[in-house]
PyMOL commands that place a pseudoatom at each C-alpha (Angstrom):
pseudoatom trace, name=CA, resn=MET, resi=1, chain=A, elem=C, hetatm=0, pos=[98.495, 97.325, 108.092]
pseudoatom trace, name=CA, resn=THR, resi=2, chain=A, elem=C, hetatm=0, pos=[99.816, 96.914, 104.551]
pseudoatom trace, name=CA, resn=THR, resi=3, chain=A, elem=C, hetatm=0, pos=[100.956, 99.967, 102.645]
pseudoatom trace, name=CA, resn=ALA, resi=4, chain=A, elem=C, hetatm=0, pos=[102.194, 99.753, 99.073]
pseudoatom trace, name=CA, resn=VAL, resi=5, chain=A, elem=C, hetatm=0, pos=[103.508, 102.279, 96.599]
pseudoatom trace, name=CA, resn=TYR, resi=6, chain=A, elem=C, hetatm=0, pos=[102.612, 102.356, 92.904]
pseudoatom trace, name=CA, resn=PRO, resi=7, chain=A, elem=C, hetatm=0, pos=[105.231, 104.581, 91.265]
pseudoatom trace, name=CA, resn=GLY, resi=8, chain=A, elem=C, hetatm=0, pos=[105.209, 105.977, 87.766]
pseudoatom trace, name=CA, resn=SER, resi=9, chain=A, elem=C, hetatm=0, pos=[105.455, 109.025, 85.589]
pseudoatom trace, name=CA, resn=PHE, resi=10, chain=A, elem=C, hetatm=0, pos=[101.707, 109.066, 84.812]
pseudoatom trace, name=CA, resn=ASP, resi=11, chain=A, elem=C, hetatm=0, pos=[102.319, 111.458, 81.911]
pseudoatom trace, name=CA, resn=PRO, resi=12, chain=A, elem=C, hetatm=0, pos=[99.441, 111.234, 81.260]
pseudoatom trace, name=CA, resn=THR, resi=13, chain=A, elem=C, hetatm=0, pos=[97.429, 108.870, 83.438]
pseudoatom trace, name=CA, resn=THR, resi=14, chain=A, elem=C, hetatm=0, pos=[95.723, 106.215, 81.327]
pseudoatom trace, name=CA, resn=ASN, resi=15, chain=A, elem=C, hetatm=0, pos=[92.828, 103.869, 81.980]
pseudoatom trace, name=CA, resn=GLY, resi=16, chain=A, elem=C, hetatm=0, pos=[95.468, 101.140, 82.294]
pseudoatom trace, name=CA, resn=HIS, resi=17, chain=A, elem=C, hetatm=0, pos=[97.013, 102.994, 85.248]
pseudoatom trace, name=CA, resn=ILE, resi=18, chain=A, elem=C, hetatm=0, pos=[93.592, 103.397, 86.830]
pseudoatom trace, name=CA, resn=ASP, resi=19, chain=A, elem=C, hetatm=0, pos=[92.909, 99.676, 86.374]
pseudoatom trace, name=CA, resn=ILE, resi=20, chain=A, elem=C, hetatm=0, pos=[96.096, 98.822, 88.300]
pseudoatom trace, name=CA, resn=ILE, resi=21, chain=A, elem=C, hetatm=0, pos=[95.325, 101.418, 91.001]
pseudoatom trace, name=CA, resn=ARG, resi=22, chain=A, elem=C, hetatm=0, pos=[91.809, 100.077, 91.575]
pseudoatom trace, name=CA, resn=ARG, resi=23, chain=A, elem=C, hetatm=0, pos=[92.937, 96.464, 91.687]
pseudoatom trace, name=CA, resn=ALA, resi=24, chain=A, elem=C, hetatm=0, pos=[95.938, 97.138, 93.943]
pseudoatom trace, name=CA, resn=ALA, resi=25, chain=A, elem=C, hetatm=0, pos=[93.792, 99.220, 96.311]
pseudoatom trace, name=CA, resn=LYS, resi=26, chain=A, elem=C, hetatm=0, pos=[91.639, 96.133, 96.900]
pseudoatom trace, name=CA, resn=ILE, resi=27, chain=A, elem=C, hetatm=0, pos=[94.559, 94.100, 98.246]
pseudoatom trace, name=CA, resn=VAL, resi=28, chain=A, elem=C, hetatm=0, pos=[96.364, 96.627, 100.468]
pseudoatom trace, name=CA, resn=ASP, resi=29, chain=A, elem=C, hetatm=0, pos=[95.208, 98.849, 103.294]
pseudoatom trace, name=CA, resn=THR, resi=30, chain=A, elem=C, hetatm=0, pos=[96.823, 101.966, 101.826]
pseudoatom trace, name=CA, resn=LEU, resi=31, chain=A, elem=C, hetatm=0, pos=[98.109, 102.533, 98.302]
pseudoatom trace, name=CA, resn=ILE, resi=32, chain=A, elem=C, hetatm=0, pos=[100.385, 105.496, 97.694]
pseudoatom trace, name=CA, resn=VAL, resi=33, chain=A, elem=C, hetatm=0, pos=[100.417, 106.452, 94.024]
pseudoatom trace, name=CA, resn=ALA, resi=34, chain=A, elem=C, hetatm=0, pos=[103.767, 108.193, 93.647]
pseudoatom trace, name=CA, resn=VAL, resi=35, chain=A, elem=C, hetatm=0, pos=[104.418, 110.471, 90.686]
pseudoatom trace, name=CA, resn=LEU, resi=36, chain=A, elem=C, hetatm=0, pos=[108.071, 110.438, 89.668]
pseudoatom trace, name=CA, resn=ASP, resi=37, chain=A, elem=C, hetatm=0, pos=[109.694, 113.825, 89.191]
pseudoatom trace, name=CA, resn=ASN, resi=38, chain=A, elem=C, hetatm=0, pos=[112.296, 112.817, 86.609]
pseudoatom trace, name=CA, resn=HIS, resi=39, chain=A, elem=C, hetatm=0, pos=[114.224, 115.872, 85.453]
pseudoatom trace, name=CA, resn=ALA, resi=40, chain=A, elem=C, hetatm=0, pos=[115.836, 113.826, 82.660]
pseudoatom trace, name=CA, resn=LYS, resi=41, chain=A, elem=C, hetatm=0, pos=[112.459, 113.344, 80.966]
pseudoatom trace, name=CA, resn=ASN, resi=42, chain=A, elem=C, hetatm=0, pos=[110.668, 116.021, 79.006]
pseudoatom trace, name=CA, resn=SER, resi=43, chain=A, elem=C, hetatm=0, pos=[107.218, 115.598, 80.534]
pseudoatom trace, name=CA, resn=MET, resi=44, chain=A, elem=C, hetatm=0, pos=[104.058, 116.964, 78.962]
pseudoatom trace, name=CA, resn=PHE, resi=45, chain=A, elem=C, hetatm=0, pos=[102.453, 117.679, 82.337]
pseudoatom trace, name=CA, resn=SER, resi=46, chain=A, elem=C, hetatm=0, pos=[104.198, 119.098, 85.392]
pseudoatom trace, name=CA, resn=VAL, resi=47, chain=A, elem=C, hetatm=0, pos=[104.444, 116.997, 88.540]
pseudoatom trace, name=CA, resn=ALA, resi=48, chain=A, elem=C, hetatm=0, pos=[101.858, 119.277, 90.180]
pseudoatom trace, name=CA, resn=GLU, resi=49, chain=A, elem=C, hetatm=0, pos=[99.456, 118.738, 87.258]
pseudoatom trace, name=CA, resn=ARG, resi=50, chain=A, elem=C, hetatm=0, pos=[99.918, 114.961, 87.336]
pseudoatom trace, name=CA, resn=VAL, resi=51, chain=A, elem=C, hetatm=0, pos=[99.373, 114.856, 91.100]
pseudoatom trace, name=CA, resn=SER, resi=52, chain=A, elem=C, hetatm=0, pos=[96.249, 117.004, 90.702]
pseudoatom trace, name=CA, resn=HIS, resi=53, chain=A, elem=C, hetatm=0, pos=[94.916, 114.751, 87.915]
pseudoatom trace, name=CA, resn=LEU, resi=54, chain=A, elem=C, hetatm=0, pos=[95.438, 111.623, 89.990]
pseudoatom trace, name=CA, resn=LYS, resi=55, chain=A, elem=C, hetatm=0, pos=[93.796, 113.162, 93.062]
pseudoatom trace, name=CA, resn=GLU, resi=56, chain=A, elem=C, hetatm=0, pos=[90.727, 113.996, 90.996]
pseudoatom trace, name=CA, resn=ILE, resi=57, chain=A, elem=C, hetatm=0, pos=[90.617, 110.619, 89.245]
pseudoatom trace, name=CA, resn=THR, resi=58, chain=A, elem=C, hetatm=0, pos=[91.036, 108.572, 92.435]
pseudoatom trace, name=CA, resn=LYS, resi=59, chain=A, elem=C, hetatm=0, pos=[88.937, 110.683, 94.802]
pseudoatom trace, name=CA, resn=ASP, resi=60, chain=A, elem=C, hetatm=0, pos=[86.383, 107.852, 95.080]
pseudoatom trace, name=CA, resn=ILE, resi=61, chain=A, elem=C, hetatm=0, pos=[88.991, 105.303, 96.252]
pseudoatom trace, name=CA, resn=GLU, resi=62, chain=A, elem=C, hetatm=0, pos=[89.294, 105.908, 99.991]
pseudoatom trace, name=CA, resn=ASN, resi=63, chain=A, elem=C, hetatm=0, pos=[92.560, 104.095, 100.633]
pseudoatom trace, name=CA, resn=VAL, resi=64, chain=A, elem=C, hetatm=0, pos=[94.540, 105.765, 97.823]
pseudoatom trace, name=CA, resn=LYS, resi=65, chain=A, elem=C, hetatm=0, pos=[96.900, 108.636, 98.546]
pseudoatom trace, name=CA, resn=ILE, resi=66, chain=A, elem=C, hetatm=0, pos=[98.725, 110.632, 95.891]
pseudoatom trace, name=CA, resn=ASP, resi=67, chain=A, elem=C, hetatm=0, pos=[102.275, 111.902, 96.379]
pseudoatom trace, name=CA, resn=SER, resi=68, chain=A, elem=C, hetatm=0, pos=[105.368, 112.688, 94.325]
pseudoatom trace, name=CA, resn=PHE, resi=69, chain=A, elem=C, hetatm=0, pos=[109.046, 111.895, 94.647]
pseudoatom trace, name=CA, resn=SER, resi=70, chain=A, elem=C, hetatm=0, pos=[112.399, 112.305, 92.986]
pseudoatom trace, name=CA, resn=GLY, resi=71, chain=A, elem=C, hetatm=0, pos=[115.474, 110.193, 93.438]
pseudoatom trace, name=CA, resn=LEU, resi=72, chain=A, elem=C, hetatm=0, pos=[115.439, 106.544, 94.378]
pseudoatom trace, name=CA, resn=LEU, resi=73, chain=A, elem=C, hetatm=0, pos=[112.131, 104.789, 94.914]
pseudoatom trace, name=CA, resn=VAL, resi=74, chain=A, elem=C, hetatm=0, pos=[113.594, 102.786, 97.795]
pseudoatom trace, name=CA, resn=ASP, resi=75, chain=A, elem=C, hetatm=0, pos=[114.357, 106.045, 99.623]
pseudoatom trace, name=CA, resn=PHE, resi=76, chain=A, elem=C, hetatm=0, pos=[110.758, 107.206, 99.141]
pseudoatom trace, name=CA, resn=ALA, resi=77, chain=A, elem=C, hetatm=0, pos=[109.573, 103.811, 100.375]
pseudoatom trace, name=CA, resn=LYS, resi=78, chain=A, elem=C, hetatm=0, pos=[111.747, 103.985, 103.495]
pseudoatom trace, name=CA, resn=ILE, resi=79, chain=A, elem=C, hetatm=0, pos=[110.557, 107.505, 104.348]
pseudoatom trace, name=CA, resn=ASN, resi=80, chain=A, elem=C, hetatm=0, pos=[106.940, 106.334, 104.027]
pseudoatom trace, name=CA, resn=ASN, resi=81, chain=A, elem=C, hetatm=0, pos=[107.503, 102.994, 105.798]
pseudoatom trace, name=CA, resn=VAL, resi=82, chain=A, elem=C, hetatm=0, pos=[106.488, 101.087, 102.661]
pseudoatom trace, name=CA, resn=LYS, resi=83, chain=A, elem=C, hetatm=0, pos=[107.631, 97.512, 102.124]
pseudoatom trace, name=CA, resn=MET, resi=84, chain=A, elem=C, hetatm=0, pos=[105.749, 96.714, 98.897]
pseudoatom trace, name=CA, resn=ILE, resi=85, chain=A, elem=C, hetatm=0, pos=[106.034, 98.173, 95.407]
pseudoatom trace, name=CA, resn=VAL, resi=86, chain=A, elem=C, hetatm=0, pos=[103.199, 97.589, 92.934]
pseudoatom trace, name=CA, resn=ARG, resi=87, chain=A, elem=C, hetatm=0, pos=[104.002, 97.424, 89.243]
pseudoatom trace, name=CA, resn=GLY, resi=88, chain=A, elem=C, hetatm=0, pos=[101.728, 96.763, 86.289]
pseudoatom trace, name=CA, resn=LEU, resi=89, chain=A, elem=C, hetatm=0, pos=[102.815, 94.429, 83.509]
pseudoatom trace, name=CA, resn=ARG, resi=90, chain=A, elem=C, hetatm=0, pos=[101.586, 94.581, 79.919]
pseudoatom trace, name=CA, resn=ALA, resi=91, chain=A, elem=C, hetatm=0, pos=[103.908, 92.287, 78.011]
pseudoatom trace, name=CA, resn=LEU, resi=92, chain=A, elem=C, hetatm=0, pos=[107.154, 90.338, 78.179]
pseudoatom trace, name=CA, resn=THR, resi=93, chain=A, elem=C, hetatm=0, pos=[109.134, 93.466, 77.397]
pseudoatom trace, name=CA, resn=ASP, resi=94, chain=A, elem=C, hetatm=0, pos=[107.651, 95.084, 80.524]
pseudoatom trace, name=CA, resn=PHE, resi=95, chain=A, elem=C, hetatm=0, pos=[108.540, 92.002, 82.539]
pseudoatom trace, name=CA, resn=GLU, resi=96, chain=A, elem=C, hetatm=0, pos=[112.241, 92.108, 81.649]
pseudoatom trace, name=CA, resn=PHE, resi=97, chain=A, elem=C, hetatm=0, pos=[112.607, 95.728, 82.716]
pseudoatom trace, name=CA, resn=GLU, resi=98, chain=A, elem=C, hetatm=0, pos=[110.354, 95.418, 85.774]
pseudoatom trace, name=CA, resn=PHE, resi=99, chain=A, elem=C, hetatm=0, pos=[112.056, 92.212, 86.943]
pseudoatom trace, name=CA, resn=GLN, resi=100, chain=A, elem=C, hetatm=0, pos=[115.441, 93.930, 86.748]
pseudoatom trace, name=CA, resn=MET, resi=101, chain=A, elem=C, hetatm=0, pos=[114.095, 96.920, 88.702]
pseudoatom trace, name=CA, resn=ALA, resi=102, chain=A, elem=C, hetatm=0, pos=[112.526, 94.645, 91.333]
pseudoatom trace, name=CA, resn=LEU, resi=103, chain=A, elem=C, hetatm=0, pos=[115.837, 92.844, 91.866]
pseudoatom trace, name=CA, resn=THR, resi=104, chain=A, elem=C, hetatm=0, pos=[117.703, 96.153, 92.014]
pseudoatom trace, name=CA, resn=ASN, resi=105, chain=A, elem=C, hetatm=0, pos=[115.268, 97.588, 94.567]
pseudoatom trace, name=CA, resn=ARG, resi=106, chain=A, elem=C, hetatm=0, pos=[115.554, 94.412, 96.615]
pseudoatom trace, name=CA, resn=GLU, resi=107, chain=A, elem=C, hetatm=0, pos=[119.342, 94.698, 96.501]
pseudoatom trace, name=CA, resn=LEU, resi=108, chain=A, elem=C, hetatm=0, pos=[119.166, 98.318, 97.677]
pseudoatom trace, name=CA, resn=SER, resi=109, chain=A, elem=C, hetatm=0, pos=[116.669, 97.508, 100.413]
pseudoatom trace, name=CA, resn=GLY, resi=110, chain=A, elem=C, hetatm=0, pos=[116.195, 93.867, 101.406]
pseudoatom trace, name=CA, resn=GLU, resi=111, chain=A, elem=C, hetatm=0, pos=[112.881, 94.711, 103.071]
pseudoatom trace, name=CA, resn=ILE, resi=112, chain=A, elem=C, hetatm=0, pos=[111.113, 95.727, 99.858]
pseudoatom trace, name=CA, resn=GLU, resi=113, chain=A, elem=C, hetatm=0, pos=[109.078, 93.279, 97.791]
pseudoatom trace, name=CA, resn=THR, resi=114, chain=A, elem=C, hetatm=0, pos=[107.552, 93.934, 94.367]
pseudoatom trace, name=CA, resn=LEU, resi=115, chain=A, elem=C, hetatm=0, pos=[104.042, 92.815, 93.501]
pseudoatom trace, name=CA, resn=PHE, resi=116, chain=A, elem=C, hetatm=0, pos=[103.402, 92.488, 89.764]
pseudoatom trace, name=CA, resn=ILE, resi=117, chain=A, elem=C, hetatm=0, pos=[99.824, 92.931, 88.573]
pseudoatom trace, name=CA, resn=PRO, resi=118, chain=A, elem=C, hetatm=0, pos=[99.157, 91.972, 84.963]
pseudoatom trace, name=CA, resn=THR, resi=119, chain=A, elem=C, hetatm=0, pos=[97.104, 94.500, 83.079]
pseudoatom trace, name=CA, resn=SER, resi=120, chain=A, elem=C, hetatm=0, pos=[93.569, 93.732, 82.059]
pseudoatom trace, name=CA, resn=LYS, resi=121, chain=A, elem=C, hetatm=0, pos=[93.468, 92.507, 78.471]
pseudoatom trace, name=CA, resn=GLU, resi=122, chain=A, elem=C, hetatm=0, pos=[91.739, 95.629, 77.148]
pseudoatom trace, name=CA, resn=TYR, resi=123, chain=A, elem=C, hetatm=0, pos=[94.783, 97.700, 78.163]
pseudoatom trace, name=CA, resn=LEU, resi=124, chain=A, elem=C, hetatm=0, pos=[97.569, 95.468, 76.825]
pseudoatom trace, name=CA, resn=PHE, resi=125, chain=A, elem=C, hetatm=0, pos=[98.439, 97.962, 74.065]
pseudoatom trace, name=CA, resn=LEU, resi=126, chain=A, elem=C, hetatm=0, pos=[97.988, 101.105, 76.124]
pseudoatom trace, name=CA, resn=SER, resi=127, chain=A, elem=C, hetatm=0, pos=[100.792, 103.416, 77.225]
pseudoatom trace, name=CA, resn=SER, resi=128, chain=A, elem=C, hetatm=0, pos=[101.127, 107.101, 77.967]
pseudoatom trace, name=CA, resn=SER, resi=129, chain=A, elem=C, hetatm=0, pos=[103.363, 107.441, 74.892]
pseudoatom trace, name=CA, resn=VAL, resi=130, chain=A, elem=C, hetatm=0, pos=[100.696, 105.905, 72.653]
pseudoatom trace, name=CA, resn=VAL, resi=131, chain=A, elem=C, hetatm=0, pos=[98.044, 108.248, 74.050]
pseudoatom trace, name=CA, resn=LYS, resi=132, chain=A, elem=C, hetatm=0, pos=[100.224, 111.328, 73.519]
pseudoatom trace, name=CA, resn=GLU, resi=133, chain=A, elem=C, hetatm=0, pos=[100.995, 110.304, 69.942]
pseudoatom trace, name=CA, resn=ILE, resi=134, chain=A, elem=C, hetatm=0, pos=[97.324, 109.762, 69.110]
pseudoatom trace, name=CA, resn=ALA, resi=135, chain=A, elem=C, hetatm=0, pos=[96.383, 113.074, 70.740]
pseudoatom trace, name=CA, resn=ARG, resi=136, chain=A, elem=C, hetatm=0, pos=[99.174, 114.912, 68.909]
pseudoatom trace, name=CA, resn=PHE, resi=137, chain=A, elem=C, hetatm=0, pos=[97.602, 113.885, 65.597]
pseudoatom trace, name=CA, resn=SER, resi=138, chain=A, elem=C, hetatm=0, pos=[93.991, 114.470, 66.723]
pseudoatom trace, name=CA, resn=GLY, resi=139, chain=A, elem=C, hetatm=0, pos=[93.052, 110.779, 66.818]
pseudoatom trace, name=CA, resn=ASP, resi=140, chain=A, elem=C, hetatm=0, pos=[90.376, 109.315, 69.052]
pseudoatom trace, name=CA, resn=TYR, resi=141, chain=A, elem=C, hetatm=0, pos=[91.866, 108.360, 72.419]
pseudoatom trace, name=CA, resn=SER, resi=142, chain=A, elem=C, hetatm=0, pos=[88.704, 108.940, 74.466]
pseudoatom trace, name=CA, resn=GLY, resi=143, chain=A, elem=C, hetatm=0, pos=[88.414, 105.317, 75.645]
pseudoatom trace, name=CA, resn=MET, resi=144, chain=A, elem=C, hetatm=0, pos=[92.055, 105.246, 76.711]
pseudoatom trace, name=CA, resn=VAL, resi=145, chain=A, elem=C, hetatm=0, pos=[92.089, 107.934, 79.395]
pseudoatom trace, name=CA, resn=PRO, resi=146, chain=A, elem=C, hetatm=0, pos=[89.816, 109.340, 82.096]
pseudoatom trace, name=CA, resn=GLU, resi=147, chain=A, elem=C, hetatm=0, pos=[87.714, 112.335, 81.029]
pseudoatom trace, name=CA, resn=ILE, resi=148, chain=A, elem=C, hetatm=0, pos=[89.862, 114.852, 82.933]
pseudoatom trace, name=CA, resn=ILE, resi=149, chain=A, elem=C, hetatm=0, pos=[92.932, 113.669, 81.020]
pseudoatom trace, name=CA, resn=LYS, resi=150, chain=A, elem=C, hetatm=0, pos=[91.072, 113.898, 77.711]
pseudoatom trace, name=CA, resn=ARG, resi=151, chain=A, elem=C, hetatm=0, pos=[90.220, 117.537, 78.470]
pseudoatom trace, name=CA, resn=GLU, resi=152, chain=A, elem=C, hetatm=0, pos=[93.794, 118.291, 79.548]
pseudoatom trace, name=CA, resn=LEU, resi=153, chain=A, elem=C, hetatm=0, pos=[95.262, 116.741, 76.387]
pseudoatom trace, name=CA, resn=GLU, resi=154, chain=A, elem=C, hetatm=0, pos=[92.819, 118.729, 74.260]
pseudoatom trace, name=CA, resn=ARG, resi=155, chain=A, elem=C, hetatm=0, pos=[93.992, 121.863, 76.073]
pseudoatom trace, name=CA, resn=LYS, resi=156, chain=A, elem=C, hetatm=0, pos=[97.684, 121.008, 75.592]
pseudoatom trace, name=CA, resn=PHE, resi=157, chain=A, elem=C, hetatm=0, pos=[97.270, 120.244, 71.891]
pseudoatom trace, name=CA, resn=ASN, resi=158, chain=A, elem=C, hetatm=0, pos=[94.657, 122.975, 71.249]
pseudoatom trace, name=CA, resn=ILE, resi=159, chain=A, elem=C, hetatm=0, pos=[92.209, 120.435, 69.897]
for i in range(1, 159): cmd.bond("trace and resi %d" % i, "trace and resi %d" % (i + 1))
show_as sticks, trace
zoom trace
């Protein structure tokens, strides 16, 4: 039985994240989507909100579980008996960072492998930061995020 973890901040969850979740869920038995609780970042949504959003968005994908973690990803992986990390790649700049992280995680735990999934072409430009910036200035981001996230951003920005 193959279990993988797809970690991220998901602040907010974008359609690009959902694309990676759906595709990864097709190739593993269980996919744990793990929301990072990073106290160094000033997140728009709390960890509880992000977990709740992801549970709602992925409720139709039977083999996806939503969780959260803080600290090292390899520690979360060990606790959950996970040997595979899933990461999405948009561009070369993503690859440099993600490759470094994959090698670091492998150094910390020789049992962990990283599976890179390139984003679908329609999401190459998409990031949580881009979505937040567009929402902040009342632009149209409706095709970039699931409906629940659109409503939550409208609530946060009083749109």
